[in-house]
N, C-alpha and C positions, 0 to 999 in steps of 0.2 A: 127771922129765917128759918125756912122750914129744916127739919130734921134730915140729916142725908138717908136716904134710902140704901145707899150701896156702901158697903164695906169691903175695903182691899187689903185683904190681911197677908201679909207675911209671914211663911210656915217655914221653920227649918224642921231637920230631921230628928231633931227631937219632938216632934209634934207639940200637941196640949202642953206640955210642962215647959216649953219653951215660950210660951205668948206671954206678954203683958197683960196686966188686968183689964184694958182699955181692950184688948183683941179679944181676950176672952169672953167680957161684955156681948160685944159685935157678934161674934159668934151663934153665942147663948138668943140674941135675939132675932136672930134670922130666920125668915121662914125659908129660906132656900139657899143652898150651899153649893156654890159654883166650882170647881177645880177639877184637876187629873185626879185618877183613879187612886194615885199614891197620896195625894193630899186628903182626898177625902177620907181614906182610911184613918190617917193619923188624927183626923179631925174627929172621928167617930160621929161624921154626918148623917150617918143613916138613912131613913126614908127623906131626910129633907135633900141628899147630896143629888146634884145634876153634872156629871161628866162633859168634860169640854167635847164639843162636833170634832172628828178628825175628816177631814183638814179643820185646822183652829178657825173658830169663828165665834167674833162677843157677840152676834145678832141674838143668844139665847140670852144674855143677860139684859141686852136692851130690852127685848120684849117682856121683862120681867117689871119694868122702870114703876116706881111708886109703891113696890110692896118692899119688904126687908131681905135685903141680900146680901149675903156675902161672897166673896172673890176669893178664895186662896190660890197663893203665888209663891215660886220661890224665893226663900230670901225678900230680897228690896224689889217689890214689885215693879219699880221704875226702871230698874236697871237689866234689859233683856228680859223684860216679863211684862204681864198682860195689863200693868196698869197705864202703860202712856196708851196703849191701844184704847183703852177704854174711857179714859179721862179727856181726850180729844172729841169724843162723841156727847160727851156730858158739859152742862154747866156747873160754874164750883162748887154751888151751893148743893149738889146731888150726892157726891160721895166724898168721904173721908176715906184717909188712907193709914196702916199700921206696919210700918217695914221694920223687919229683922234683917238680922245680920246678913247679905248677898253671901252667895258661892264665893265671889271673888274677897272677900276679907276672911272668910274662915282659909281659903288656899292661902292668902298672903300670909296670915298669922302660924299656918302650920308651919311655911318655909321662912318666915321670918323677911320676908319681902318687902320694902316699901311700896305700897299700891299706888302712891302718885308716879312711880318711876316705870312700872309696870305696864304695857300693853294688855289690855282686856278686849275679850273678843266675845261674842256670842255666835257658834255656828249651826246652832241647830238646824237652820234651813238656807244657808249662806256657806258659798264655796269657801273651800280652804284657802284658796289664793287672795282672801280679803286681808290676809296676814302677812304677806309677800312685803309691805313695807315697812314690816317691824322686823324681817328676816335679816339679822346684822349679827355677827358675833359680839357675845355679851347682852346681848337686848334680853329682856325676861317677858314671857309670854303668859297669860292664863286666858284658856280657852273653854268654854262651855260647851260641849258636845252632844248631840243628840241620842248618842245610846252606846252600847260598849262596845260593838262592832267597830264604830268613829274611831275607836282611839287607835288601833293598828291600824285604819286607813289613813289617819290624820299623822299617824307616825311614818308611815310608807310614805305619803307626799313630802313630808319633811327631808327624807331620803332621798328623795328625785329632786329636790331643791338643790343638794351639795349640802344639807346640814345634819346627815346621817351623825354625826359626833355630839350632837346636841343632848343634853342632858334631860330626860322627860319624868316628871313624876303623875302617875296615873291616882287621881283622888276619888273615890269613890264615897258616897253619901255622906260629907261631910258633917259636923256637928251632931252627929247622933249615933246610936249603939252600933248600926253597920259600919261605922267608918273603917276606911283604909286607905293607906298609899303606899303605893310601892314605885320604886324608882328605875330606870334604864336608861339605855341611848335611844336614838330613835330609831338607830338600825335595827337592836336588838328589842324591840318593844312589840311582843309576840303574845302577852298576856291574852289568855282564852275565856277567862271568866269573869270580863268585868260586867259590873253590871250598872245601870241609871241610878240615880242622877252623877252623872261623872263630869269630871272637867281635868285638863292634861295641863300642866306648867310644863316650861320649855325655859331652857338657857340655851341660847342659842349658841352654836361651836361651828367654826369651820367654814363659814359664808360670809363673803362680802357682799352688802345687801344692796338693796335700790339704791339708787341718788335720790335726794330729798328736792333737786333741784330741777326744774322745767330744760329741757334738751337733751333728754336720755337719747341715748344711742340709736341709731335708726336702724341698726341690726337686731333690735329689742321689739321692734315691731314686724309681724307680718304684711307684707305689703308689693306692690308689682312696680313699684319705682315711684306712684303718684303718693309720695308723701312729703310732707313739708320737713326739710333736711333740720336737723339737729340744731344748728344755730341759728336759721331763720327761726324755728320752733322757740328756743329759748327768748327772741325779742318779741314774737307774737305774742307767746302768752304771757308777756312782761307789758304789752300795749294791751291787752285784755283785760288784765289786773283780778286774775279771780279770788273771789272772796268765800270764805266758807257759808255753803247754803245758796249759792246764789244758780243760775240757770242758765246755759248755752246753748246757742244755736250754733251747729256746725254744718254749715250747709257747702255741698261737694267735698264729702269728710275725706274722701281716698281712702287711707290707711285709719283714720280716725286718730291719728295720732294725738292732735291738739284736743280732741274732747278728751282723750282719756288722761293725758295730762290736767286738764282743766280739772277732771274727778279726782285724780289723786291732790289734786290741792285744797277737796274737801267740799267740791260741787256737785252739779248732778246737769246732765248733758242729751241733748236731741242731736242725733246725728244722721245727715239725710245724703244719700247716696243713691245715685240713678242706675247704676251698676252693680250687677248680682255678684260678681266674683269679688269686689271690694267691697260689698255689703259683709260677706265672709269675712274678709281682713278684719274690718270695723269690730265684728262680734268673736271673733277668735284673739285681738289686743283685747278686748273688753273682758274676757275671761282671764287671759293672761296674767294681767294685770290688776286684778279683783276688784275692777269696777262696775261687773255687769251689773249690780242692782242699782247704778246711778248714770248708766248710759243707755238709752233707750236710742236703737237703730231705725232708723225710716227707709223703706227701698221706696225709689221715685223722685221724681223731677223738685226741686226746690219751690218753685212757684205753685206747685200743688200742695205742696206740705203744709204750707206757713199757717194756715187758718188752724190746723188740728193740733199744733204744737202748743205745749204749755208756754205761756209768756216768759220772755227772756231777759235777763239783764243785760247781756252780752251777744254778739251776735260774731260770728267770723265767717269770710267767706274764702276757702283758697280755689275755688276753681267755679266756672259758669258765670262768673257776674258781668252782669251791664247796669246801665242807667234802668231799665224794666224794672228789674229785681230790686234794687234802690228805691224806686217809687212804690213798689209792693211791699217793702219792709216799713217804709217810713209809716205806711198805714194801718200797720197790725201791731207794730211792737210798741209798748211804752215810751211815755215820755222819758227823754234822758239817756235809753238805752244806749249803750257802749256798741262801736261797729267798728271790727275790723279787717280791711279788706287786703289779701296779698294779690298781688300780679304779675307775671313771667310774661305775656305775651304784649305785643304794642297795641292790640284793640284795646285790652283790658287797660292799659297804663292810661291810653287817651283817655276813657271812661272816667278814670281814676282824676287827670289832670284838670279834665271839664269840671267834676263834683266837687273838687277841693276849691276851684275856682267860685264857685257858686256858695258854697255850704262852709269851708273852711276846714278847721280839724289840721290834724298832722300830717305832714307827707315824709316819708322817708325811703331812699334808694340803697337798697343794702348790697354790696358787693363783696363776694368773697372768693378767695384762692388757696386752694390747697398745694402744698410741696409737691411735687411728683418726678420722677425720673424724666431726665433729657437728654439721650443719649446716656454718657459716662458721667453726667451731674444729674443735676436734681434744677428746676425752675416750676415757678409758678402756673397751675394749672388752675383756672379761672372758671368759676361756676357763673350759670344765668342770672344776671341782674334780678333783682326783686323789687319792685316797688311796693311799698307798702302805705295804706292809708286808713288812720284812725280818727273815729270821730265821735258825737254823740248825736243820737236820732233825735 
């Protein structure tokens, strides 16, 4: 087997002193050294150094294929680092890796936190809302941040979420001679002299976090009334059965609540909605729940969008379903794809009865009622019944 041309080297703030013998050898033998300016200086790369382009792009590394190249990354290159981005474009024999302790490892060791019970996030280019699921009193977070000003921004965001009493530790240049750790509360964290590389540790206080089960309150979503109501949404997610990494088509998305909760369960989704104001609601909900990176919103009719969407593992239709859409889905989705349709109109219910008779699956009628004032007393206020058909295509 050919010798790897690319060495992916994890480097800490202690520079060359902290490298293993293997890392030193790979760095010494490299004709080109690619990394950020800070890493190139730590490695004393000199004329061999090539700085990453801004915005980040691995193309300069791939253009050097076949030459001896070293890529420098912070700590563990495969934990929010360049390693994963590079490896998926290379064959296994083309590269070798020399990981070092990650910033998460350094931070946990400074604070005495068990890393396996700590939520870890890379927020260099990811919205702060990505941490929302972990914001619950007693939870611990470690977050890598883009730069010094991002520390105050994140602390302010935490305060706006109701977690201003949380303890935070601002941790700069961990593992090197410039290391500094300072503590504050989120609401009082106003350090003006923070420099990169920086992480923030958070011990959440004063906040009851977001539920981990589907069927979150309707009031948490932006909507115009077109939303799969909380109890029905819970039953719908149960029928869709999301799994980590699976992709959903949410057709006639309305508020996008099904797609959002699917993404919160670990999947990705394409939400198709033809009404512009509802598209805006879907986008707002994706941002609010921190799943914007996992949820793609498509503006237009479902039938026109099908050919351009990534292949789904499951499809949900909450509005606009008919036999023509069913036949179109059968023609484009992979065999075995799960389909769940909710009907509230007699016309759609009739189509579901017809299709169930022809193709089988599960047919469920959902009838719910809520207690409401009735004169001086209370009575049951029924909701519109929902007929749900779930099957495999």
